[in-house]
N, C-alpha and C positions, 0 to 999 in steps of 0.2 A: 446080171452077174458082173458086168463091167463096173457098176457103181460100187459093189462090194469090194472089188479088187482095189479101186482107187481109195476107198475109205480105209481099207486095211493098210495100205501104204502110208496114208496120212497118219493113221493110228501109230504105226511103228516109228514114224518120224517124231511124233509128239513124245512118245515114251523115251526115245533116245536123247531128247533135248530137255528133259524136265529136271530142273535144279531148284534148290532152296538156298537163299543167301543166309549164311551163318555169321560172317564177319564183313563189315563194310566201314565206310568212313564214320558213320554215326555210332557204331558200337565196337570201336577198334580195340577196346580192352577186354572184351568178353570172350576170351579164348577158352573159357571153361565149357562152352557149348560144343567144342570139338570132342568127339568120342574116340577112344583108342581103337586102332585097327579098322576104322571106317575110311572109305574113299572120299576124297574131296578134290575140287578144282580150285586151284589157287592162281589168282591174277596178281603178278608182281610188277614193279616198276622196271627192274633190270632184266629179269629172265623172260618175262612175258607170261603166257598161260601154261600152267603145269596141270595136266590132266592125270587122273588116276593116282593121286598122291595119297598114300596110306599113312595116316597120322599115327605116330608112335608116342611122342612126348612133347612137353613144352618146357622151356626155360624162361627166365626173365627177359632175354633178348631175342629168342628165336623159337621156331617150332621145328621139330625133327620128325622125319618120316621116310618112307621108302618110295622111290620113284625110279622106274625102269630097273628094278632089282638092285638098286644102290641106295645107300643112306644119303639123304639130302637134308641140309639144314638151311632154313629160310629165315632171315632176320625179320622181326615183326615190323620194323620201320619200312621195309621194302614191300610189304603186303598191302595191296589195294583192296582186295576182296577175296573171300573164301566162300565157295558154293559147295553144296552137298547134292549128290544125285538123289532125286525124290520120286522114285518110280511109283510108290504106293499111292500117294495123293493124286497123281495124275491118272492112274489107272481107274480110280473111283470116279473121276470126272468124265473119262473118255469111254468107259465100258458100256454104259447104258445106250448111248447113240449107236455104238458099234453093234450091239445085240439087236437093236431095232432094225437097222439097215440090213443086217444079215438075214433076219427073219423075213422081212419084206421081200428081199431078193430071192430067197428060197421059195417063198410062196408064189412069187411071180414065175419062177422057172419050173416049178414042179406041180403045176396044177392049173385049173381053169380060173383060179382066183386072180383078179387083176387089180392092181393098185393104181389109181389115177394120180399122176404127179402134178396135176394142175391145181 
């Protein structure tokens, strides 16, 4: 059961840190990939990291969104990278091992069946 607990904690850590890069130095002009009302993480030169930025609109010079319940305008020249939370893709990769470890742990704790870890 200890193995399951540790694995579940690692699973939650993975899910909370999963992001997909939408804008970076190589595709700096591709702001069309940002979807309205989606949450993004923006790394800027002057402000630093802006988490939970809700994208609203784009102009020629900046992007506009909601951050901490206030409208925020970030100039495109200040943006280094934009990431999007990507829970779905990571869940697909992490769920099968989680299910296997859970089943093996339950079988070990609720029966005479023993799994040899060697």
